[in-house]
C-alpha positions as CSV (number, residue, x, y, z in Angstrom):
1,X,-0.4,-0.2,0.1
2,X,1.3,3.8,-1.0
3,X,2.5,5.8,2.3
4,X,-0.3,8.3,1.1
5,X,-3.1,6.5,0.0
6,X,-6.4,7.8,1.7
7,X,-9.2,6.3,0.6
8,X,-9.3,2.6,0.7
9,X,-12.6,-0.1,-0.2
10,X,-15.4,0.3,-2.6
11,X,-15.6,3.3,-5.5
12,X,-19.4,3.8,-6.2
13,X,-20.8,6.1,-9.0
14,X,-20.9,9.4,-9.0
15,X,-21.5,12.5,-11.2
16,X,-19.9,13.5,-14.0
17,X,-19.8,17.0,-13.9
18,X,-16.6,18.6,-13.4
19,X,-16.8,20.7,-10.7
20,X,-14.4,24.0,-8.8
21,X,-14.4,23.7,-5.4
22,X,-14.0,26.6,-3.8
23,X,-11.0,26.9,-1.0
24,X,-8.7,29.5,0.3
25,X,-5.9,29.7,-2.0
26,X,-1.6,30.3,-0.9
27,X,0.5,30.4,-3.7
28,X,4.1,29.7,-3.2
29,X,7.0,29.1,-5.8
30,X,9.6,26.2,-5.7
31,X,13.0,26.5,-6.8
32,X,13.4,25.1,-10.5
33,X,14.5,21.5,-10.6
34,X,14.9,19.2,-13.7
35,X,11.9,15.9,-13.5
36,X,11.6,14.5,-10.9
37,X,9.4,11.9,-8.6
38,X,7.7,12.9,-6.1
39,X,5.3,10.7,-5.4
40,X,3.9,7.5,-6.9
41,X,1.7,4.7,-5.5
42,X,-1.4,1.6,-6.0
43,X,-5.1,1.6,-5.4
44,X,-6.8,-1.7,-6.0
45,X,-9.8,-1.1,-6.3
46,X,-13.0,-3.2,-4.6
47,X,-16.5,-4.1,-5.5
48,X,-18.7,-6.8,-3.2
49,X,-15.4,-7.3,-1.3
50,X,-13.6,-8.2,-4.3
51,X,-10.5,-6.4,-6.1
52,X,-11.8,-5.9,-10.0
53,X,-8.5,-3.6,-11.0
54,X,-6.2,-0.5,-9.8
55,X,-5.3,2.4,-10.3
56,X,-1.7,3.5,-10.4
57,X,-0.6,7.0,-10.3
58,X,2.9,9.0,-10.5
59,X,3.2,12.9,-9.5
60,X,6.9,14.2,-11.0
61,X,7.9,18.0,-9.9
62,X,8.8,20.3,-13.1
63,X,10.5,23.1,-12.1
64,X,7.8,24.6,-10.0
65,X,4.8,22.8,-11.1
66,X,3.9,19.4,-10.4
67,X,2.0,16.7,-12.4
68,X,-0.1,13.7,-11.8
69,X,-0.4,11.3,-14.0
70,X,-3.0,8.5,-13.3
71,X,-4.7,5.2,-14.8
72,X,-7.8,3.9,-13.7
73,X,-9.2,0.3,-14.6
74,X,-11.1,-2.1,-13.1
75,X,-13.1,-5.0,-15.1
76,X,-17.1,-4.8,-13.7
77,X,-19.2,-7.6,-15.5
78,X,-16.7,-8.7,-18.4
79,X,-16.9,-4.8,-19.2
80,X,-13.6,-3.1,-19.5
81,X,-14.2,0.6,-17.4
82,X,-10.2,2.5,-18.2
83,X,-9.2,6.2,-17.5
84,X,-6.5,8.0,-17.7
85,X,-6.4,11.8,-16.0
86,X,-4.1,14.4,-15.5
87,X,-3.7,17.5,-13.0
88,X,-0.8,19.9,-13.7
89,X,-0.6,22.3,-10.5
90,X,1.6,25.0,-9.1
91,X,4.3,23.7,-6.5
92,X,1.6,24.8,-4.1
93,X,-1.1,22.7,-5.8
94,X,-3.3,25.6,-7.0
95,X,-4.7,24.3,-9.9
96,X,-3.4,24.9,-14.0
97,X,-4.2,22.2,-16.6
98,X,-6.7,18.9,-16.0
99,X,-7.5,16.4,-18.5
100,X,-10.0,13.6,-17.9
101,X,-10.7,10.7,-20.6
102,X,-12.4,7.5,-20.4
103,X,-14.7,5.4,-18.6
104,X,-16.2,6.0,-14.8
105,X,-18.7,2.6,-14.9
106,X,-20.0,0.4,-17.5
107,X,-22.5,2.9,-18.8
108,X,-21.1,6.7,-18.2
109,X,-17.8,7.5,-20.4
110,X,-16.1,11.3,-19.2
111,X,-13.8,13.5,-21.6
112,X,-13.1,16.7,-20.4
113,X,-10.4,19.2,-19.8
114,X,-10.1,22.7,-17.7
115,X,-7.1,24.9,-18.5
116,X,-6.5,27.8,-15.7
117,X,-4.9,31.4,-17.4
118,X,-4.0,34.3,-15.2
119,X,-8.0,36.0,-15.3
120,X,-10.2,33.2,-16.5
121,X,-10.8,29.5,-16.5
122,X,-11.4,27.1,-20.0
123,X,-14.0,24.2,-19.4
124,X,-14.5,21.7,-22.2
125,X,-17.2,18.8,-21.7
126,X,-16.6,16.8,-24.6
127,X,-17.1,19.4,-27.2
128,X,-18.9,21.9,-25.5
129,X,-16.4,24.6,-23.7
130,X,-17.0,27.4,-22.3
131,X,-14.9,30.4,-20.5
132,X,-15.1,31.8,-17.2
133,X,-13.9,34.8,-15.0
134,X,-11.2,32.6,-12.8
135,X,-12.3,32.7,-9.4
136,X,-10.0,33.8,-6.5
137,X,-9.3,30.1,-5.5
138,X,-9.9,26.5,-6.8
139,X,-10.0,23.0,-7.3
140,X,-10.8,20.9,-10.3
141,X,-12.2,17.5,-9.8
142,X,-14.4,14.7,-11.7
143,X,-16.7,12.8,-9.7
144,X,-15.2,10.1,-7.6
145,X,-12.6,8.7,-9.4
146,X,-9.3,8.7,-10.1
147,X,-9.0,8.1,-6.2
148,X,-5.6,10.3,-6.9
149,X,-7.3,13.1,-7.1
150,X,-9.0,13.8,-4.1
151,X,-5.6,12.7,-2.3
152,X,-4.8,15.5,-4.7
153,X,-7.7,17.7,-3.3
154,X,-6.9,17.0,0.0
155,X,-3.4,18.1,0.4
156,X,-4.2,21.5,-1.1
157,X,-7.4,22.0,1.2
158,X,-4.6,20.5,3.5
159,X,-2.1,22.9,2.1
160,X,-4.0,26.4,1.4
161,X,-7.0,26.0,4.1
162,X,-4.9,23.8,7.4
163,X,-5.9,20.7,8.9
164,X,-9.5,21.4,9.0
165,X,-11.0,20.4,12.7
166,X,-14.1,18.0,12.2
167,X,-16.9,17.6,14.7
168,X,-18.8,14.4,13.9
169,X,-22.3,14.1,14.9
170,X,-24.6,10.8,15.6
171,X,-27.9,9.9,13.7
172,X,-30.4,11.0,15.6
173,X,-29.2,13.5,17.4
Protein backbone atom coordinates (compact mmCIF):
# COMPACT_ATOMS: atom_id res chain seq x y z
CA UNK A 1 0.00 0.00 0.00
CA UNK A 2 1.41 3.44 -0.86
CA UNK A 3 2.49 5.61 2.03
CA UNK A 4 0.04 8.29 0.96
CA UNK A 5 -3.10 6.15 0.56
CA UNK A 6 -6.10 8.00 1.97
CA UNK A 7 -9.19 6.34 0.57
CA UNK A 8 -9.26 2.52 0.66
CA UNK A 9 -12.45 0.60 0.00
CA UNK A 10 -15.25 0.36 -2.49
CA UNK A 11 -16.12 3.19 -4.86
CA UNK A 12 -19.54 3.75 -6.39
CA UNK A 13 -20.99 5.84 -9.21
CA UNK A 14 -20.88 9.61 -9.01
CA UNK A 15 -21.57 12.76 -11.01
CA UNK A 16 -19.61 13.28 -14.22
CA UNK A 17 -19.76 17.07 -14.19
CA UNK A 18 -16.46 18.83 -13.71
CA UNK A 19 -16.76 20.82 -10.51
CA UNK A 20 -14.84 23.68 -9.03
CA UNK A 21 -14.60 23.59 -5.26
CA UNK A 22 -13.93 27.03 -3.85
CA UNK A 23 -11.20 26.96 -1.25
CA UNK A 24 -8.87 29.47 0.33
CA UNK A 25 -5.80 29.71 -1.90
CA UNK A 26 -2.14 30.25 -1.16
CA UNK A 27 0.62 30.68 -3.69
CA UNK A 28 4.14 29.35 -3.49
CA UNK A 29 7.08 29.01 -5.80
CA UNK A 30 9.67 26.26 -5.64
CA UNK A 31 13.21 26.56 -6.92
CA UNK A 32 13.70 25.43 -10.53
CA UNK A 33 14.52 21.71 -10.60
CA UNK A 34 14.70 19.08 -13.32
CA UNK A 35 11.78 16.65 -13.69
CA UNK A 36 11.80 14.37 -10.65
CA UNK A 37 9.45 11.80 -9.15
CA UNK A 38 7.67 13.35 -6.15
CA UNK A 39 5.22 10.53 -5.31
CA UNK A 40 3.68 7.41 -6.78
CA UNK A 41 1.35 4.68 -5.71
CA UNK A 42 -1.16 1.99 -6.50
CA UNK A 43 -4.72 1.65 -5.19
CA UNK A 44 -6.57 -1.64 -5.47
CA UNK A 45 -10.20 -1.09 -6.45
CA UNK A 46 -12.88 -3.27 -4.83
CA UNK A 47 -16.50 -4.09 -5.45
CA UNK A 48 -18.42 -6.32 -3.07
CA UNK A 49 -15.15 -6.99 -1.20
CA UNK A 50 -13.53 -8.39 -4.37
CA UNK A 51 -10.55 -6.78 -6.10
CA UNK A 52 -11.69 -5.71 -9.58
CA UNK A 53 -8.89 -3.40 -10.75
CA UNK A 54 -6.17 -0.92 -9.95
CA UNK A 55 -5.35 2.73 -10.08
CA UNK A 56 -1.73 3.76 -10.61
CA UNK A 57 -0.49 7.31 -10.21
CA UNK A 58 2.77 9.23 -10.48
CA UNK A 59 3.45 12.78 -9.39
CA UNK A 60 6.50 14.37 -10.99
CA UNK A 61 8.06 17.73 -10.21
CA UNK A 62 9.02 19.86 -13.21
CA UNK A 63 10.54 23.09 -11.94
CA UNK A 64 7.83 24.93 -10.02
CA UNK A 65 5.05 22.61 -11.26
CA UNK A 66 3.70 19.22 -10.22
CA UNK A 67 2.15 16.83 -12.73
CA UNK A 68 -0.12 14.02 -11.54
CA UNK A 69 -0.61 11.30 -14.18
CA UNK A 70 -3.12 8.59 -13.32
CA UNK A 71 -4.42 5.42 -14.97
CA UNK A 72 -7.49 3.81 -13.47
CA UNK A 73 -8.88 0.53 -14.75
CA UNK A 74 -11.25 -2.14 -13.53
CA UNK A 75 -13.44 -4.87 -14.94
CA UNK A 76 -17.14 -4.86 -14.07
CA UNK A 77 -19.23 -7.82 -15.22
CA UNK A 78 -16.81 -8.53 -18.05
CA UNK A 79 -16.57 -4.92 -19.28
CA UNK A 80 -13.28 -3.01 -19.04
CA UNK A 81 -13.56 0.46 -17.48
CA UNK A 82 -10.36 2.45 -18.25
CA UNK A 83 -9.76 6.08 -17.25
CA UNK A 84 -6.75 8.40 -17.77
CA UNK A 85 -6.28 11.65 -15.89
CA UNK A 86 -3.61 14.35 -15.84
CA UNK A 87 -3.52 17.26 -13.39
CA UNK A 88 -0.85 19.96 -13.56
CA UNK A 89 -0.54 22.26 -10.54
CA UNK A 90 1.68 24.95 -9.13
CA UNK A 91 4.01 23.82 -6.35
CA UNK A 92 1.33 25.04 -3.90
CA UNK A 93 -1.23 22.75 -5.55
CA UNK A 94 -3.20 25.40 -7.44
CA UNK A 95 -4.60 23.74 -10.61
CA UNK A 96 -3.15 24.90 -13.94
CA UNK A 97 -4.62 22.23 -16.22
CA UNK A 98 -6.73 19.09 -15.91
CA UNK A 99 -7.68 16.40 -18.41
CA UNK A 100 -9.80 13.29 -17.88
CA UNK A 101 -10.83 10.79 -20.53
CA UNK A 102 -12.28 7.31 -20.49
CA UNK A 103 -15.01 5.56 -18.55
CA UNK A 104 -16.08 5.86 -14.91
CA UNK A 105 -18.55 2.97 -15.13
CA UNK A 106 -19.72 0.43 -17.71
CA UNK A 107 -22.31 2.90 -19.02
CA UNK A 108 -20.65 6.26 -18.34
CA UNK A 109 -17.85 7.89 -20.29
CA UNK A 110 -16.10 11.19 -19.71
CA UNK A 111 -13.97 13.50 -21.84
CA UNK A 112 -13.27 16.79 -20.10
CA UNK A 113 -10.50 19.36 -19.67
CA UNK A 114 -9.89 22.50 -17.64
CA UNK A 115 -7.27 25.12 -18.50
CA UNK A 116 -6.48 27.88 -16.01
CA UNK A 117 -5.06 31.17 -17.24
CA UNK A 118 -4.19 34.37 -15.37
CA UNK A 119 -7.74 35.78 -15.49
CA UNK A 120 -9.90 32.99 -16.91
CA UNK A 121 -10.71 29.29 -16.77
CA UNK A 122 -11.77 27.32 -19.85
CA UNK A 123 -13.87 24.22 -19.16
CA UNK A 124 -14.46 21.65 -21.90
CA UNK A 125 -16.89 18.75 -21.54
CA UNK A 126 -16.98 16.57 -24.66
CA UNK A 127 -17.09 19.06 -27.57
CA UNK A 128 -18.72 21.93 -25.65
CA UNK A 129 -16.58 24.51 -23.90
CA UNK A 130 -17.06 27.69 -21.96
CA UNK A 131 -14.77 30.25 -20.37
CA UNK A 132 -15.41 31.83 -17.00
CA UNK A 133 -13.62 34.42 -14.91
CA UNK A 134 -10.93 32.81 -12.78
CA UNK A 135 -12.12 32.54 -9.18
CA UNK A 136 -9.79 33.72 -6.42
CA UNK A 137 -9.38 30.10 -5.34
CA UNK A 138 -10.54 26.81 -6.81
CA UNK A 139 -9.66 23.17 -7.36
CA UNK A 140 -10.75 20.99 -10.26
CA UNK A 141 -12.13 17.50 -9.76
CA UNK A 142 -14.57 15.21 -11.52
CA UNK A 143 -16.63 12.77 -9.49
CA UNK A 144 -15.30 9.86 -7.49
CA UNK A 145 -12.52 8.75 -9.83
CA UNK A 146 -9.61 8.81 -9.77
CA UNK A 147 -8.76 8.41 -6.10
CA UNK A 148 -5.39 10.15 -6.56
CA UNK A 149 -7.25 13.31 -7.57
CA UNK A 150 -9.28 13.15 -4.35
CA UNK A 151 -5.94 12.79 -2.56
CA UNK A 152 -4.57 15.86 -4.37
CA UNK A 153 -7.66 17.84 -3.29
CA UNK A 154 -7.10 16.90 0.37
CA UNK A 155 -3.41 17.85 0.13
CA UNK A 156 -4.34 21.18 -1.48
CA UNK A 157 -6.89 21.81 1.23
CA UNK A 158 -4.38 21.02 3.99
CA UNK A 159 -1.78 23.37 2.45
CA UNK A 160 -4.15 26.26 1.70
CA UNK A 161 -6.72 26.05 4.49
CA UNK A 162 -4.95 23.97 7.10
CA UNK A 163 -5.98 20.73 8.69
CA UNK A 164 -9.77 20.74 9.04
CA UNK A 165 -11.39 20.27 12.43
CA UNK A 166 -14.15 17.71 12.08
CA UNK A 167 -17.16 17.58 14.33
CA UNK A 168 -18.83 14.19 14.25
CA UNK A 169 -22.54 13.93 15.00
CA UNK A 170 -24.29 10.64 15.59
CA UNK A 171 -27.55 9.92 13.83
CA UNK A 172 -30.58 10.88 15.86
CA UNK A 173 -29.00 13.79 17.65
